[in-house]
N, C-alpha and C positions, 0 to 999 in steps of 0.2 A: 374394574379397578385394577385387578391383578394383571389383565392384559395391557393396560396403560403403563403400569410399572415396568413390565417386561419390554414393551416397546421403547420406553425411555432409556432403559438400561442398554438395549441393543444400539440405539442411536449414539449414546455416549461412548460405547466401546468402538463403534465404527468411526466416530469423529476423532478418537485417539489413534486408531490404527492406520487410517487412510493417509495422514500426512507422513507417518513413518515409512509406509510402503512407497509413497511417492518419492521420498528422499532416497530410499535404497535403490529403487529402479532407476532413478535419474543418475545416480552414481555409476551405474553399470553401462548405460547407453551412451553412444557417441561415436565419433570416427574411430576411436580406439576402444573396442568392446572389452569389457571386463566382466567376468562371471560373478554371480552373487556370492559364492563361497570365498572367492578371492577378495572381494570387497570387504567381507566380514573379517578376513585375516588382516587386511590392511588397517581396518579400523581398530582392531584389537592390538595391532603392533604399535599404533600411535599411543595406546594406553600403557602397554607393557614395555615398549621400547625394543622389543625383539622383532627384527625384520628378516630373520633367516628364512631363505627359500622364496622370498618375494622379489618380483622384478622391480628394479628401481623406477623404470618407466611407468609401471602401473601405480606404484606408490605416489610418485609425483603427480600423475594424472588425477588420482582420487583426492589427495590431500591438498595439493597446491593449485590445481586448476578447477576441478569440479566442486569441491566442498565449499570454498568461499562463495562461489557463484550461487550454489543451491541455498546456502544460508542467507544470502542476499534476497533470493526469491522468497524464502520463508518469511523474512522480516517485511518485505514489500507486500506480499500477498495478505498477510495477517493485518498489517497496519492499514492498508487501503480499504480492506473489507470492513474492518471495525469502524474506521472513520466514516465510511459511507453509510453504514447502518446508523451510526449516531447522528449524523447530519440529517438523514431522512426522518428520523424520529424527532429530533429537536425542532426542525423547521416544518414538520408535518407535510413534507413534500417528497413524493416518490421519485422526483427527478434530481433531488439533491445528491451531491457526491463530495468526495474529500476536497475538491478544488473549487467549491462553490464560492468561497470568500476571497478568491484571487491568489491563493498560495502557489498554484502551478506556474502562472505567468510571472509572478514575482520571483520564484526560484529560478525560472528559465532566464530571466534578465540577469540575476546574480551569477548564474553559471556561465552565461555568454560573456559577461564582463570579465569574469575570472579567466576564461579561456583566451580572450583577447590580450589580457595582461600576462599570459603565460604562467599562471600560478600552478602550484602542484595540485595533486588530486585532493589533498586535504584542504587546500585553499579554495578549490572549486566547491567542495562540500560546504565549507563555512560560508562562502558567498551565497550559495544557493539557499542554504538554510536561513541565513540572516535576512536576505531579501524576501524570502517567502514569508517569514514572520513579520517583516516590516509591511508587506502588502496587506496582511490580515490586520495589523495594527491600524493602517490607514483606513481599512474598511470599517473598523469599529469607530474610528474618529469621525468618519463621515456620517455614521448612523447614530451618533450620540444624541442628536436633538430628539429623535424618536426611537430610543434604544429598546423600547419594549415591543416594537413591531418586528416580526420576522421578515415581513416584506421589505421593510426599509433596509435591514441588514443584508438581505439577498441582493437587492438592487444596488446597494453600495458595493457589494462584492463584484457584481457585474461591471460596474464602472471602473473599479480598481483593476480588475482583470483586463479590461479593454485598454486601460492606460499602460499597463506593463506589457501587454501584447504589442502595442505600438513601439514601446522601448526595445522590445526584443527584435522587432523588424528593423529598427534603427541600428541595433548592434550587428545584425546580419548584413545590413547594407554597408557598414563601415569595415567589416571584417575582411581579412586577407582571403580572397576567393579560393586560393590553392591549398592553404594549410588550416587556417582558423575556421573558416565557414563550414567545411565538411564536419569538423569536430562539433561545432555548435548544433548543426542540423541533426547529426546523429544522436547527440545527447538529448535534444528536444523530442526525438521520436521514442525515447526510452530504450535503455539497454542495461544489461547486467554484465557486459563484457568488462573485464578489468577490475571487477569488485575484488578486494583483497581483505585479509584479516585485519589490517591496520584500520581501514575504513569502517569495518564492522564493529571493531572494538571501540572506535571513536564515538559511534552513535548509540551503542548498546545501553549505557547507563540512562541517558535521557529517554531513549525509546522505552526501556523497561518501566521507568517512572511514569511516563504518559499512559502506557498500557495498564499499569496497576491502578492508576487513578480512575480510568474509565471502567475497569472491572469493579472497583469498589463503589463506584457511583451508578452501577447498572440499574439498581432499583429506583434511584432518583430519576434516571433517564426515563424509566417507565412512567413515572408520575409526571415529569415535565412534558412528555409527549402527549399527555391528555389535554394540555392547555394550561395557561397561567392561572385561571380561576380555580380549577380543580387542584392544581399543584399547591396553591396557597392554602386550600382547605385541608391539605395533608400536613401543613406546617412547614412546607418547603420554602427556603429563601430562594425565590425564583431567579432573581437577578444574579446573585452570587453563584448559584449552582450552574446556571446557564453559561456564565463566563468561564467557570472552571472547566466544564465539559467541552466547550467550544475551543478553549485554549489548548487543552490536552489533545484533542483530536487534530487541531492545527499543527501542534508540535510533532505529533506522530507522522502526519502527512509530510511536513517539511523534512523530517529526517529521512523518510523513505525516498522522497524526490532527490535529496542530496546525493544518494548513492546510485539511484536507478534512472534518473531522468523522469520525464513525464509519461506515466503509463496510464492510459485512459480506460474507462469502462469497467475496471475491476471493482471500484467502489460503488458503482451503480448496480451492476448485474448480480454480483455475489450476495449482497444483503437481501435482494428479492428472492434469490434461489434459497437462501437459508430460511427466510420467512415462510416460504412455501412448505418447508420440511418441518420446522419446529414452532412456527407461529411468531407473533410480534413481541413476546415477552423477552426483554433483554437479558434476563438471567439464562435463557437458553439460546437466544439469538446471537449473543457475543461469541460463546464457544463454537457454535455452528459456523459463524462467519469466519472465525479464525481458521478453523479446519478446512473449510471449503476454499477460502482465499489462498491458503498455502498450496493445496493440491492443484487448484486452477492455475496459479502462476508458475508452478514447477512444470506442469504439463505444457503450458504455453512456451516456456523457456526452452524445454526440450525440443519442441517443434521448431523454434527459431534456429537452434544450432544443428539440427539434423535434416531439415527438409531440403536445403540446398547447400552447395559448396560455400557460397557467401552467406554469412549470417544475416538473418532478417531482424531489423529492430523490433523489440518485443511489443512496443506500442502499436505497431502496424497489425500484428496478429490479434492482439486483444480487441482492437477495433473491428477487424474482419469477423471475429467470432462473437464479440459482445453485442454488436448492433443487431444481428439477426435474433439473438437470444432475447434481447429487450423487446424487439418487435413481437416476438412470440408471447412474451409476458403481457404486452398490451392487448394483443389479439385475443388472448384467453382470459383477459380481465383479471390478471394476477398481480398487477402493479398496484401496490399500496404501501403504506408506511406503518 
C-alpha cells in the first residue's frame, strides 16, 4: 500500500514537472538559441517590467514568437488528448478520436471557405469553429432515430465527415491555385505558425469551460464507459450526461482545430499511452493525458521548426510518429479503452 502511494505521488509530480520542462526547453531552442538563464530573466522581465541588460532580439523571440506558439501547442496537445480519451471511453472504441463525429472535416470546410473569402485570422477561427460544431450537430441529427446506439452515432459521424470532405475538395478545386490553395492545404495539414495572443485569448474562455466540464464529469465518464445498463444502475442520467460530455469534447476539439488546423493521431495515441501508465480510471487518465499531450505536441512542434530550413506541417510529423506507435500498441495488445 505504501509503495503504491509513493508510486502515485511520483507520477503526479512527474506529470506536473514534465510539461513545464518541455515549455522551458522549447523556449530555448530554435534557429536563434537562447540560454536557460536568459529565458528565465526574460520571463521575469515580463512580470517586473525591468528589461535592463536583455537583448531586444531575444526578448521579442521569446515573448512574441515562441511563447504564443508554445501556448498554442499546450492547448492543442491537452485538448486533443483529453477529447480522444473521452471519445474512446464513451464509445467503448479504442479507434475513436476527437474527429470521430466529423468535426475535423467540418472545421476544414469552414476554414477553407474563410480563406477563399479573404477573412481575417479571427474570421477563419470563427468559420472553422462554427462549421465544426455544425458538422457534429448534423451527426446528432442523423442519429436521432436510434440515439441510444453508439454505432449509429459513429456511422453518422463517418457520413457527415465524408460529406464535408467532399465539400473541402470542392473548395480546393475552386480556390486560386497560386494564393488561396496553398493556404488551405497548409492549414489542413496542421500548423501552429502564426498563432498569436489574440487568437489564444479569443478561445481560452470557452476552452477552459469545456475542459472544466470534462474534469468535473470524469467520474461519470468512468460509469458511462461501463455501458448504459450499469450507468443507469448507478443513478446516472445516461442520455443527458452523454450529450454534455460529447458536446464539451466536441467544443474542445473545435477550438483547437480553429487555431492549429487538423492535427491527427494525437487524440488516438496519447490516451493509449496514458492508459498504459495510469490505467483506465478517468480520475487519473485525464491528468496523465493532459500532461503527455502537452509534452508530445511541444516536442513535435520543436521538430517541425528545427529539422529543416523550411517548416514541416505539424500534422505530417504526428502521422509519421503516431502511426508506428499505434501499430506497436496493436502488436503488443495494448490497445483498449
